[in-house]
TORVO-199876 format. One line per field, with one value per atom (N, C-alpha, C): residue number from 1; residue in three letters; atom name; x, y, z negated. Coordinates in steps of 0.001 Angstrom, whole numbers, plus 500000, padded with zeros to 6 digits. Atoms other than C-alpha are relative to their C-alpha. Layout:
N
num = [NUM; ...]
residu = [ALA; ...]
atome = [CA; ...]
X = [X; ...]
Y = [Y; ...]
Z = [Z; ...]
END
This chain:
167
num = [1; 1; 1; 2; 2; 2; 3; 3; 3; 4; 4; 4; 5; 5; 5; 6; 6; 6; 7; 7; 7; 8; 8; 8; 9; 9; 9; 10; 10; 10; 11; 11; 11; 12; 12; 12; 13; 13; 13; 14; 14; 14; 15; 15; 15; 16; 16; 16; 17; 17; 17; 18; 18; 18; 19; 19; 19; 20; 20; 20; 21; 21; 21; 22; 22; 22; 23; 23; 23; 24; 24; 24; 25; 25; 25; 26; 26; 26; 27; 27; 27; 28; 28; 28; 29; 29; 29; 30; 30; 30; 31; 31; 31; 32; 32; 32; 33; 33; 33; 34; 34; 34; 35; 35; 35; 36; 36; 36; 37; 37; 37; 38; 38; 38; 39; 39; 39; 40; 40; 40; 41; 41; 41; 42; 42; 42; 43; 43; 43; 44; 44; 44; 45; 45; 45; 46; 46; 46; 47; 47; 47; 48; 48; 48; 49; 49; 49; 50; 50; 50; 51; 51; 51; 52; 52; 52; 53; 53; 53; 54; 54; 54; 55; 55; 55; 56; 56; 56; 57; 57; 57; 58; 58; 58; 59; 59; 59; 60; 60; 60; 61; 61; 61; 62; 62; 62; 63; 63; 63; 64; 64; 64; 65; 65; 65; 66; 66; 66; 67; 67; 67; 68; 68; 68; 69; 69; 69; 70; 70; 70; 71; 71; 71; 72; 72; 72; 73; 73; 73; 74; 74; 74; 75; 75; 75; 76; 76; 76; 77; 77; 77; 78; 78; 78; 79; 79; 79; 80; 80; 80; 81; 81; 81; 82; 82; 82; 83; 83; 83; 84; 84; 84; 85; 85; 85; 86; 86; 86; 87; 87; 87; 88; 88; 88; 89; 89; 89; 90; 90; 90; 91; 91; 91; 92; 92; 92; 93; 93; 93; 94; 94; 94; 95; 95; 95; 96; 96; 96; 97; 97; 97; 98; 98; 98; 99; 99; 99; 100; 100; 100; 101; 101; 101; 102; 102; 102; 103; 103; 103; 104; 104; 104; 105; 105; 105; 106; 106; 106; 107; 107; 107; 108; 108; 108; 109; 109; 109; 110; 110; 110; 111; 111; 111; 112; 112; 112; 113; 113; 113; 114; 114; 114; 115; 115; 115; 116; 116; 116; 117; 117; 117; 118; 118; 118; 119; 119; 119; 120; 120; 120; 121; 121; 121; 122; 122; 122; 123; 123; 123; 124; 124; 124; 125; 125; 125; 126; 126; 126; 127; 127; 127; 128; 128; 128; 129; 129; 129; 130; 130; 130; 131; 131; 131; 132; 132; 132; 133; 133; 133; 134; 134; 134; 135; 135; 135; 136; 136; 136; 137; 137; 137; 138; 138; 138; 139; 139; 139; 140; 140; 140; 141; 141; 141; 142; 142; 142; 143; 143; 143; 144; 144; 144; 145; 145; 145; 146; 146; 146; 147; 147; 147; 148; 148; 148; 149; 149; 149; 150; 150; 150; 151; 151; 151; 152; 152; 152; 153; 153; 153; 154; 154; 154; 155; 155; 155; 156; 156; 156; 157; 157; 157; 158; 158; 158; 159; 159; 159; 160; 160; 160; 161; 161; 161; 162; 162; 162; 163; 163; 163; 164; 164; 164; 165; 165; 165; 166; 166; 166; 167; 167; 167]
residu = [MET; MET; MET; ILE; ILE; ILE; LEU; LEU; LEU; SER; SER; SER; VAL; VAL; VAL; ARG; ARG; ARG; LEU; LEU; LEU; VAL; VAL; VAL; ALA; ALA; ALA; SER; SER; SER; GLY; GLY; GLY; MET; MET; MET; GLU; GLU; GLU; ILE; ILE; ILE; ARG; ARG; ARG; ILE; ILE; ILE; ARG; ARG; ARG; GLU; GLU; GLU; ALA; ALA; ALA; GLY; GLY; GLY; VAL; VAL; VAL; ALA; ALA; ALA; ASP; ASP; ASP; ALA; ALA; ALA; GLN; GLN; GLN; LEU; LEU; LEU; ILE; ILE; ILE; ALA; ALA; ALA; ALA; ALA; ALA; PHE; PHE; PHE; ASN; ASN; ASN; VAL; VAL; VAL; ARG; ARG; ARG; LEU; LEU; LEU; ALA; ALA; ALA; GLU; GLU; GLU; GLU; GLU; GLU; SER; SER; SER; GLU; GLU; GLU; GLY; GLY; GLY; LEU; LEU; LEU; ARG; ARG; ARG; LEU; LEU; LEU; ASP; ASP; ASP; ALA; ALA; ALA; ALA; ALA; ALA; LEU; LEU; LEU; VAL; VAL; VAL; GLN; GLN; GLN; THR; THR; THR; GLY; GLY; GLY; VAL; VAL; VAL; THR; THR; THR; ALA; ALA; ALA; VAL; VAL; VAL; LEU; LEU; LEU; LYS; LYS; LYS; ASP; ASP; ASP; PRO; PRO; PRO; ALA; ALA; ALA; LYS; LYS; LYS; GLY; GLY; GLY; ILE; ILE; ILE; TYR; TYR; TYR; TYR; TYR; TYR; LEU; LEU; LEU; ALA; ALA; ALA; GLU; GLU; GLU; ALA; ALA; ALA; GLY; GLY; GLY; GLY; GLY; GLY; ALA; ALA; ALA; VAL; VAL; VAL; VAL; VAL; VAL; GLY; GLY; GLY; GLN; GLN; GLN; VAL; VAL; VAL; MET; MET; MET; ILE; ILE; ILE; THR; THR; THR; CYS; CYS; CYS; GLU; GLU; GLU; TRP; TRP; TRP; SER; SER; SER; ASP; ASP; ASP; TRP; TRP; TRP; ARG; ARG; ARG; ASN; ASN; ASN; GLY; GLY; GLY; ASN; ASN; ASN; ILE; ILE; ILE; TRP; TRP; TRP; TRP; TRP; TRP; LEU; LEU; LEU; GLN; GLN; GLN; SER; SER; SER; VAL; VAL; VAL; TYR; TYR; TYR; VAL; VAL; VAL; LYS; LYS; LYS; PRO; PRO; PRO; GLU; GLU; GLU; ALA; ALA; ALA; ARG; ARG; ARG; ARG; ARG; ARG; ALA; ALA; ALA; GLY; GLY; GLY; VAL; VAL; VAL; LEU; LEU; LEU; ARG; ARG; ARG; SER; SER; SER; LEU; LEU; LEU; PHE; PHE; PHE; ASN; ASN; ASN; HIS; HIS; HIS; LEU; LEU; LEU; ARG; ARG; ARG; ASN; ASN; ASN; LEU; LEU; LEU; ALA; ALA; ALA; GLN; GLN; GLN; ALA; ALA; ALA; ARG; ARG; ARG; LEU; LEU; LEU; ASP; ASP; ASP; VAL; VAL; VAL; CYS; CYS; CYS; GLY; GLY; GLY; LEU; LEU; LEU; ARG; ARG; ARG; LEU; LEU; LEU; TYR; TYR; TYR; MET; MET; MET; HIS; HIS; HIS; ALA; ALA; ALA; GLU; GLU; GLU; ASN; ASN; ASN; THR; THR; THR; ARG; ARG; ARG; ALA; ALA; ALA; ARG; ARG; ARG; GLN; GLN; GLN; SER; SER; SER; TYR; TYR; TYR; GLU; GLU; GLU; ARG; ARG; ARG; LEU; LEU; LEU; GLY; GLY; GLY; MET; MET; MET; SER; SER; SER; ARG; ARG; ARG; THR; THR; THR; GLN; GLN; GLN; TYR; TYR; TYR; GLU; GLU; GLU; VAL; VAL; VAL; PHE; PHE; PHE; GLU; GLU; GLU; LEU; LEU; LEU; ASP; ASP; ASP; LEU; LEU; LEU; ARG; ARG; ARG; SER; SER; SER; ALA; ALA; ALA; GLY; GLY; GLY; HIS; HIS; HIS; ARG; ARG; ARG]
atome = [N; CA; C; N; CA; C; N; CA; C; N; CA; C; N; CA; C; N; CA; C; N; CA; C; N; CA; C; N; CA; C; N; CA; C; N; CA; C; N; CA; C; N; CA; C; N; CA; C; N; CA; C; N; CA; C; N; CA; C; N; CA; C; N; CA; C; N; CA; C; N; CA; C; N; CA; C; N; CA; C; N; CA; C; N; CA; C; N; CA; C; N; CA; C; N; CA; C; N; CA; C; N; CA; C; N; CA; C; N; CA; C; N; CA; C; N; CA; C; N; CA; C; N; CA; C; N; CA; C; N; CA; C; N; CA; C; N; CA; C; N; CA; C; N; CA; C; N; CA; C; N; CA; C; N; CA; C; N; CA; C; N; CA; C; N; CA; C; N; CA; C; N; CA; C; N; CA; C; N; CA; C; N; CA; C; N; CA; C; N; CA; C; N; CA; C; N; CA; C; N; CA; C; N; CA; C; N; CA; C; N; CA; C; N; CA; C; N; CA; C; N; CA; C; N; CA; C; N; CA; C; N; CA; C; N; CA; C; N; CA; C; N; CA; C; N; CA; C; N; CA; C; N; CA; C; N; CA; C; N; CA; C; N; CA; C; N; CA; C; N; CA; C; N; CA; C; N; CA; C; N; CA; C; N; CA; C; N; CA; C; N; CA; C; N; CA; C; N; CA; C; N; CA; C; N; CA; C; N; CA; C; N; CA; C; N; CA; C; N; CA; C; N; CA; C; N; CA; C; N; CA; C; N; CA; C; N; CA; C; N; CA; C; N; CA; C; N; CA; C; N; CA; C; N; CA; C; N; CA; C; N; CA; C; N; CA; C; N; CA; C; N; CA; C; N; CA; C; N; CA; C; N; CA; C; N; CA; C; N; CA; C; N; CA; C; N; CA; C; N; CA; C; N; CA; C; N; CA; C; N; CA; C; N; CA; C; N; CA; C; N; CA; C; N; CA; C; N; CA; C; N; CA; C; N; CA; C; N; CA; C; N; CA; C; N; CA; C; N; CA; C; N; CA; C; N; CA; C; N; CA; C; N; CA; C; N; CA; C; N; CA; C; N; CA; C; N; CA; C; N; CA; C; N; CA; C; N; CA; C; N; CA; C; N; CA; C; N; CA; C; N; CA; C; N; CA; C; N; CA; C; N; CA; C; N; CA; C; N; CA; C; N; CA; C; N; CA; C; N; CA; C; N; CA; C; N; CA; C; N; CA; C; N; CA; C; N; CA; C; N; CA; C; N; CA; C; N; CA; C; N; CA; C; N; CA; C; N; CA; C; N; CA; C; N; CA; C; N; CA; C; N; CA; C]
X = [498658; 511619; 499577; 499863; 512633; 501144; 499013; 514512; 500163; 499755; 516038; 500862; 499396; 517094; 500453; 499928; 518468; 500198; 499893; 517774; 500565; 498854; 520405; 499245; 500445; 518315; 499132; 500946; 515428; 501087; 499502; 517743; 499310; 501559; 514713; 500708; 499698; 515540; 498734; 501190; 512848; 500137; 500251; 511908; 498765; 501278; 509894; 499644; 500135; 508148; 498690; 501758; 504965; 499396; 500878; 502216; 498850; 500756; 499922; 499010; 500982; 496799; 500115; 499328; 497924; 499818; 499996; 497964; 498961; 501138; 494603; 499080; 500636; 492980; 500814; 499324; 495795; 500197; 500260; 496031; 498393; 501153; 492049; 499990; 499622; 492801; 500144; 498639; 495289; 499200; 500538; 492872; 499050; 500940; 489946; 500463; 499286; 491984; 500131; 499507; 493570; 498762; 501331; 489954; 499713; 500531; 488752; 501230; 499268; 492067; 500595; 499939; 492495; 499331; 501043; 489225; 498673; 501545; 486806; 499182; 500704; 485150; 500216; 500301; 483768; 500089; 500522; 484211; 499558; 500592; 482341; 501581; 498587; 485205; 500150; 500742; 483796; 500163; 499592; 483494; 501548; 498700; 487178; 500898; 499236; 488447; 499779; 500160; 486649; 500949; 499348; 488545; 501320; 498776; 491632; 500370; 499104; 491698; 500162; 499556; 490897; 500879; 498979; 493553; 501018; 498872; 495827; 499988; 500320; 494478; 499957; 499776; 494905; 500618; 499181; 497895; 499762; 500344; 496368; 499376; 500448; 494475; 500805; 499094; 497213; 500682; 499248; 500183; 500375; 499180; 500723; 501075; 498301; 504077; 499875; 500474; 504181; 501466; 498905; 507201; 499740; 499614; 508249; 501217; 498989; 510217; 499395; 500068; 510951; 498640; 500814; 508863; 498636; 501097; 505845; 499445; 500055; 504326; 499573; 500045; 504151; 499843; 500449; 503207; 499701; 500188; 501871; 499750; 500550; 501155; 499885; 500425; 499480; 500019; 499531; 500246; 499086; 500803; 497798; 500828; 499409; 498673; 499029; 500508; 497633; 500576; 499433; 498342; 499662; 500472; 499286; 500303; 499753; 498702; 501356; 499406; 500111; 501970; 498735; 503615; 500498; 499774; 503811; 500381; 499029; 504458; 498441; 500995; 502349; 500332; 500070; 501900; 499449; 500611; 501842; 499604; 500426; 499619; 499970; 499642; 500263; 498770; 501245; 497303; 500031; 499995; 496018; 501277; 498958; 499178; 499744; 499822; 499643; 500931; 498474; 502260; 499243; 500529; 501083; 500449; 499933; 500821; 501930; 498761; 503805; 501385; 498866; 506260; 500144; 499430; 505980; 501026; 499154; 508423; 501506; 498294; 511084; 500424; 500025; 511381; 499557; 500372; 509145; 499203; 500359; 507175; 501140; 498819; 510585; 500373; 499265; 511826; 498711; 500323; 508637; 499438; 499881; 508541; 501216; 499120; 512035; 500091; 500020; 511587; 499104; 500811; 508741; 500645; 498710; 511028; 500668; 498703; 513658; 499413; 500126; 511460; 499214; 500499; 509771; 501126; 498751; 513345; 500373; 499832; 513943; 499705; 501079; 511184; 500021; 500317; 511209; 498550; 501834; 507295; 499326; 500279; 507126; 500502; 499597; 506924; 499727; 499600; 506293; 499024; 500627; 504869; 499030; 500747; 501580; 498958; 501170; 498921; 498949; 500984; 496196; 499482; 500618; 495175; 498996; 500904; 492669; 500631; 499383; 493183; 500021; 499693; 493286; 500942; 499250; 495526; 501792; 498988; 498290; 501606; 498875; 500753; 500548; 499535; 500467; 501047; 499429; 501237; 501418; 498396; 504638; 500623; 499316; 505474; 500507; 499714; 505151; 500612; 499049; 506878; 501594; 498419; 510222; 500092; 499897; 509925; 500380; 499964; 510187; 498969; 501477; 506945; 499471; 500558; 504881; 498965; 501773; 501374; 499973; 500077; 500292; 498953; 501074; 497718; 499109; 500941; 495427; 498839; 500698; 492359; 499102; 500474; 490215; 498463; 501689; 486356; 499564; 500677; 484211; 499054; 501310; 480898; 500057; 500206; 480235; 498760; 501583; 477874; 499817; 500461; 477395; 498844; 500758; 475609; 498314; 501818; 471883; 499372; 500401; 470463; 500378; 499119; 472990; 499652; 499970; 472359; 498446]
Y = [500575; 503900; 500857; 498952; 506530; 499202; 500554; 505314; 501116; 498981; 507902; 499883; 500800; 506956; 501146; 498875; 509313; 499086; 500267; 508413; 500767; 499292; 508893; 500343; 499903; 508580; 501196; 499184; 511272; 501439; 498967; 513323; 500455; 499878; 512975; 499321; 501168; 511795; 499878; 500647; 509809; 499559; 500504; 509290; 498960; 501114; 506185; 500369; 500425; 506652; 499476; 500461; 505028; 501876; 498958; 507050; 500245; 499760; 508787; 500596; 499599; 509711; 501495; 498714; 513305; 499722; 500238; 511725; 499499; 500933; 510114; 500969; 499515; 512807; 500240; 500143; 512801; 498572; 501543; 508853; 499970; 500066; 508999; 500940; 499270; 511613; 499184; 501201; 509235; 498967; 500885; 506575; 499981; 499908; 508073; 500035; 500120; 509118; 498304; 501727; 505347; 499798; 500926; 504175; 500475; 498925; 507069; 499396; 499889; 506587; 498153; 501666; 502353; 499532; 500756; 501153; 501365; 499187; 504418; 499997; 500584; 503684; 501766; 498581; 507093; 499563; 500155; 506351; 501035; 498722; 508175; 500304; 499556; 510156; 500024; 499991; 510441; 498545; 500796; 507065; 498794; 500234; 506095; 500857; 499484; 508809; 499034; 500592; 506783; 498631; 500853; 503683; 500009; 499626; 505246; 499966; 500023; 506458; 498890; 501377; 503053; 499032; 500440; 501840; 500482; 499475; 504409; 499946; 499979; 504071; 498253; 501375; 500188; 499369; 500898; 498575; 498854; 501723; 495099; 500223; 499581; 496556; 499943; 499545; 497741; 501204; 498937; 499826; 500808; 499087; 502850; 500510; 499194; 503788; 501028; 498994; 507152; 500087; 499619; 508043; 501510; 498668; 511909; 500486; 499236; 514170; 501336; 498310; 517848; 500328; 499411; 517910; 499614; 500209; 516592; 498391; 501503; 513066; 499988; 500307; 511630; 498692; 501035; 508084; 499490; 500739; 505615; 498572; 501590; 501823; 499313; 500607; 499824; 498621; 501544; 496324; 499759; 500717; 493957; 498883; 501613; 490389; 499289; 501221; 487315; 498537; 500570; 484545; 498321; 501066; 481174; 498711; 501107; 477944; 499096; 500977; 476472; 500086; 499061; 478579; 500320; 499602; 478942; 501141; 498519; 482511; 500799; 498988; 485752; 500526; 499340; 487318; 501304; 498393; 490842; 500670; 499471; 492145; 501367; 498359; 495761; 500340; 499820; 497315; 501772; 498617; 501107; 500799; 499724; 501354; 501666; 499141; 504801; 501171; 498784; 507531; 501074; 498655; 511123; 499799; 499731; 511475; 500740; 499557; 513917; 499223; 500817; 511528; 498656; 501657; 508419; 499885; 499939; 507190; 500312; 499524; 508798; 498807; 500453; 505587; 499766; 499854; 506135; 498828; 501344; 502560; 499081; 500627; 501205; 500188; 500112; 502747; 499555; 500816; 501829; 498749; 501774; 497998; 499734; 500198; 498170; 500106; 500222; 499116; 499359; 501135; 497050; 498618; 501413; 493893; 500013; 500432; 494786; 499875; 500083; 495119; 498139; 501380; 491660; 499372; 501029; 489920; 499905; 499907; 491212; 499059; 500643; 489154; 498668; 501074; 485539; 499545; 500353; 485648; 500231; 499345; 487126; 499247; 501107; 484491; 500839; 499746; 486608; 501252; 498894; 489641; 499877; 500294; 489862; 501387; 498578; 492422; 499553; 500126; 492081; 501503; 498754; 494722; 499605; 500305; 495409; 499610; 500487; 493143; 500853; 498976; 495884; 501070; 499168; 497866; 499511; 500711; 497137; 500521; 499054; 500236; 499090; 500455; 498683; 498728; 501548; 494776; 500364; 499663; 496363; 500177; 499668; 497948; 499204; 500976; 494787; 499117; 500995; 492812; 500333; 499252; 495160; 499999; 500092; 495077; 498384; 501311; 491051; 499257; 500682; 490348; 499166; 500934; 487296; 500040; 500557; 486439; 498906; 501315; 483774; 499199; 501219; 480884; 500415; 499739; 482451; 501172; 498666; 484418; 500369; 499617; 486588; 500026; 500387; 485856; 501214; 499162; 488060; 499931; 499761; 488281; 501654; 498502; 492063; 500000; 500184; 491835; 501777; 499532; 494922; 500853; 499664; 495458; 499761; 500703; 494988; 498539; 501213; 491912; 499306; 501124; 490616; 500685; 499536; 492970; 500583]
Z = [498596; 488400; 500689; 498699; 491023; 500533; 499338; 493745; 501125; 499004; 496118; 501369; 499095; 499573; 501085; 498941; 502191; 501025; 498720; 505693; 501322; 498978; 508151; 501401; 498746; 511299; 500176; 499972; 510216; 499126; 501164; 507681; 498903; 501423; 505102; 498979; 501112; 501455; 499881; 500715; 500407; 498562; 501369; 496953; 499619; 500280; 495622; 498538; 501250; 492338; 500277; 500399; 490493; 499988; 500317; 490623; 498919; 501499; 487587; 500551; 499838; 487043; 500837; 499306; 488389; 501515; 498295; 491709; 500736; 499532; 491936; 501145; 498921; 493954; 501336; 498642; 496404; 500856; 499464; 496998; 500076; 499587; 497267; 501195; 498666; 499972; 501053; 498469; 501975; 500474; 499974; 501136; 501193; 499402; 502751; 501624; 498655; 505810; 500858; 499471; 506304; 500357; 499377; 506703; 501315; 498597; 509159; 501312; 499102; 510957; 500506; 499817; 511062; 500429; 499792; 511051; 500429; 499924; 511724; 498868; 501146; 508487; 499390; 501310; 506438; 498668; 500686; 503146; 498833; 501339; 500014; 499050; 500531; 499069; 498291; 501493; 495181; 499440; 500293; 495087; 500223; 499710; 496155; 499217; 500974; 493855; 498445; 501609; 490824; 499881; 500033; 492244; 500014; 500130; 492459; 498708; 501336; 489291; 498887; 500381; 487816; 500041; 500183; 488806; 499048; 500620; 487698; 498431; 501756; 483933; 499972; 500320; 484163; 501121; 499397; 485587; 500418; 499679; 485423; 501540; 499013; 488368; 501389; 499351; 490293; 499825; 500392; 490887; 501395; 499250; 493255; 499771; 499831; 494570; 500963; 499359; 496293; 500483; 499512; 498596; 500277; 499923; 498612; 500511; 499597; 500596; 500483; 499773; 500837; 498397; 500827; 497321; 500056; 499785; 499060; 500094; 500037; 498751; 501857; 499207; 502121; 500491; 499569; 502092; 498114; 501168; 499493; 500254; 500361; 498493; 498916; 501612; 496026; 500093; 500250; 494924; 498891; 500950; 493387; 499666; 500351; 491880; 500169; 500158; 492646; 500065; 500378; 491363; 500744; 499392; 493256; 499413; 500929; 491546; 500591; 499675; 494478; 500158; 499658; 494713; 498056; 501113; 490888; 499429; 500121; 491198; 500258; 499938; 491634; 501658; 498393; 495559; 499683; 499367; 495906; 500951; 498488; 498261; 499686; 499644; 499835; 500082; 499648; 499652; 500519; 500388; 500481; 500852; 499238; 502913; 500728; 499144; 504268; 499898; 500079; 505582; 500723; 499663; 506448; 501648; 498506; 510740; 500550; 499459; 510431; 499422; 500668; 508387; 500504; 499123; 510629; 500706; 499205; 512434; 499178; 500544; 509647; 499013; 501327; 507287; 498908; 501018; 505055; 499159; 500385; 505264; 499678; 500530; 505102; 498658; 501474; 502073; 499141; 501014; 500469; 499835; 500035; 501108; 499765; 501111; 500252; 498637; 501147; 497407; 498835; 500520; 496670; 499993; 499815; 497832; 499128; 500569; 495863; 498483; 501244; 492646; 499563; 500277; 493424; 500177; 500274; 494094; 498429; 501525; 490528; 499191; 500982; 489145; 500404; 499645; 488589; 500583; 499628; 488964; 500738; 498665; 492119; 501176; 498708; 495127; 501526; 498912; 497686; 500309; 499889; 499194; 501580; 498977; 501669; 500096; 499635; 503310; 500990; 498733; 505469; 500772; 499308; 507936; 501465; 499231; 510348; 501169; 498631; 513660; 501329; 498493; 516310; 499787; 500263; 514576; 500571; 498788; 517055; 499155; 500664; 515559; 498604; 501357; 512116; 500255; 499783; 513215; 500183; 499766; 514852; 498888; 501307; 511800; 499349; 501126; 509197; 500759; 499292; 512063; 500015; 500229; 512003; 498531; 501153; 508155; 499762; 500005; 508596; 499551; 500036; 508026; 501241; 498761; 510101; 499476; 500170; 510614; 499366; 500626; 508743; 500352; 499220; 509615; 499317; 501002; 506940; 500969; 500351; 507410; 499421; 501001; 505500; 500205; 500297; 504481; 499229; 501119; 502872; 499641; 500169; 501124; 499366; 500715; 500344; 499482; 501136; 497288; 499872; 500404; 497374; 501453; 498156; 501057; 499543; 500220; 501183; 499746; 500374; 500029; 498704; 501098; 497617; 498297; 501270; 494492; 499594]
END
């Protein structure tokens, strides 16, 4: 499914499409940039590419959507599913959200988000959209709030099983 939206403010026509295996290298590059820009992390590009390819080959792991403008990919988002027994529905987690710097503030994120929201609202099994972000990323926080998202009462905890001492 491809959605085409013309954004009046920017004059940019943005097309949203589901990513395929041929997009793996670009998505991996965006993910590496995302980690560097948002958290100052340097990721292993080969490992990221393997992870992205795994998602693209197995939709049960997640689905990437790409935003295109002027024939070039300018943004991305991945959704993964979490079953909520409390709500008897799937929560779609928005992950790997990235918009190229030159396309920011032009409605790319809003187009991606609206596309996912519309897809989710058309399905009876989806009960919500969620995401997590680096706590100090105030620009991202403001962007998500402008989309109508709000902060929850939950905090994220993690045990990294690949770090020293756990395997």
